[in-house]
N, C-alpha and C positions, 0 to 999 in steps of 0.2 A: 464528490471527488475531493481528495485531500489537496490543499494548496499550501505553498510556502512562499516566503519572500526572500529574495537575494539582493543585497545592496549592489547597485550599479553606479559606481562613481562616475561623475561627468567625464573624467579622463578615459574611462573604459568605453563609454558610449562614443566619444569622439574618436578614439583609436579604432574601434570597430568600423565606424563610418569611413574613416580615412583609408583603411585597408580595402574595404569593399569598393570604394570609389577608384582606388588605384588600379584595380583589376577590371575596370569598366572602360570600354573603348569610346564611350560618349559621355555626356554629362550624366552624373548620378543624381537621382531624385529621391529624396526621403520625404515621406509624409508623416506629419504628426497630427493625429486625430484626437477627438475627445469632446466632452460637453463644453458649453460656454462657461467661462470662468475657471477652467481647469488649470490654467497656467501654460497653455501651449505656446503663446508668444514668448514668454519668459524662457522656456526651455529652448525654443528655436534660436533666440538671440544668444543664449549662453553657448550653444553648440557652434553657431556661426563664429562668434568671437574667439572661441578657443581654437577652432580650426585655423582661422586666419592668423591668430597670434603665433601658433606653432609653426605655421608655414612662412611667416614673415611677408606674406603677400595675400591679397584677397582671393582665396580659392573657393569661398562659399558665400552664398547670399540667400536671403529669405524671399519666398514668393507667396505672399499671404492670400489665402482664399477670399478674404474679406474684400479684396479689391474688385471682386465680381458682384458685389451688391448692386442691385438695380438702383437707379437714382431715386431720390425722394420724390421727384416729380412723377416718375413712372409709377411708383408705388401709390402715390396719391390718386392718380387717375384710376387705378384698378381697385382702390379701396383697401390696399394692403399695407399702408404705411405703419399702422400699429402692430402689424405682424412681421415687421422687418426683422430679418435674421432667421426666419423659417426657411425650409428648403426651397420653396417656390419663389422666394424673393431674391434669388440670385440669377445671373445669366449663366446658367449651367453649361450650355453648349459652348459659350465662349471660353469658360474656364477649362473645359476638357480639351478643346482645340489648342488653347494657348499652352496648356500643360504638355500636350504632344509636341508642339513646336519647341518648347523649352528643353525637352528631353532629346529630341532628334536633331535640332539645329547644330551644326558643327561649332566647336569652340572658336571664338573669335568673331563670329557673326552675331550682331546684336539681336536680342529678343526683348522687346519692351514688355513690362508686366505692371498692371495697375496695383496701386496700394489703396489704403482706406484712411481717411482723415477723421479721427474720432472727434475732433473739435467741431467739425461741421456735419459729421455723420454722412459723408459723401465719399464715393470713390475718386481717386486721383489717377487719370490715365497716364500710363508710362511713368509711374512713381518710382520705379527702379528699372534699370536696363541691364540685363545679363549680357556678358560678353565672353570673357575668358574664364569665368568661374566654373570650376569642375564639379561643384556640388550645389544643388538647389534644395532648399528646405521649404516645402510648402506645408502650411499648418491651417487647419480649419475643422469645423464640426463634422462635415458630411463626407469626408474622403472615403469612408468605408460603407456608405449606403449602397445597398444592392438593388434598389428600386429606381425605375425611371432613368433619366439622363445621368444622374449622379453615378450610376453603376459603371459608366465608361471611364471614370477617373482612375480606378485601380490598375488598369492596364498600363498606365504610364508612370506608375510609382514603383521604384525598385524594391522598396520595403516601406511598411507603415508601422509606426509606434502609436499606441493608444495611451493617452495620459488620463488615468482614472482619478476620481476624487469623490469624496462623500457628498451626498446630496445636500446636507445641511451647510457644508462649506461653500458649495456652489451658490446656494441661496443667499448667504450673507455677502459673498463677494459681488454678486450681481446687483443686489440692492445698493451697495456702496457705489458700484460703477454707474448705475443709472442716476443716482442722486448727484454724483459728481458731474454727470453729463447734463444736468439741468432739470431733471424731472423732480416733481415734488415726491415726498415719501409715499403718499398714496398712489401716485401714478407709477412709481417704481415698483410697488408691490403688485399692481395690476400687470405690468409688463413681465415681471418675474414669474408670477403664479399662472398667468393665462397663456404665456408664450414660452419663456425661457426654459422653465422646468419641464414643460411638455416636450420641447426639443431635446432636453437632456435625457429624458426617458427613451425617446426614439434612438438617440445616438448610443445609449448604453448597450443596446442590443447588437451593435456593430463591433464591440470589443473582441468578440470571438474570432473575427476575421483579421485581427492585427497580428503582425509578426512578433511583437513584444508589447506587453502591458506593463506600464510603469505607474507607480504612485510616489508622491513626494511626502516625506515626513521630516520635519526639522531641518529643512534645507538640503536633504539628501534624497536621491531617487532609489526606488526599490522595484525590482521586477517581480511580478506575481506570476507564478507558473504552476502548472500541474506537476505533482511529484512524478507521475509517469513519464514526463517529458524532460526529466533532469539530464538525460543523456545529451540534450542539446546545449547544456550550459557551456560546454567547451568553446562554443562560438563566441562567447562574450568575455572570455578571460584574456 
């Protein structure tokens, strides 16, 4: 199938999101999925900051999936510490339930959400508390998985964008990340090749379930779309 790329300036993505959220009677939840090292956190922060700057008030906040990592102690007991980051090393049921609460709780009522501290590689309970934010941006690898408990997440996401990236780019980014995190170069390679890239292959199959597929080039975002679906472009102008 023939594909083309259309530039999607950040302002267009933000304006689309702002309009969609304005027509929603509850909190609007955007998911940003993609492989590890794709730049999901960077995109989520850019969208949040732009939305809040335009509004002059904090109408958006990030709800990271990584906050639902099982603790290192739990993973050590089950022998899964070296596989941390794979689908079964998260508290998936808690993620889905908290996502439901985040979407359905009336604005003004607090919803605590755990974050993840990369300095110690551990989740932080109630790292962020949602209150009057009208838009929540949750980002993570497995938002579009259709197997097992992860399949329940999609129901509570108003739309999901998939941030795509070349495999060789992921590889280099993750090697640098793990070395910065304290692993030796050899240990970083084992983590990337035995775990991270396998996860990336699993996640790549989920891109077809996304509402929008984005790629970043030179600091700009581009939407990859089928030519047969160009009629849908008007939603993003």
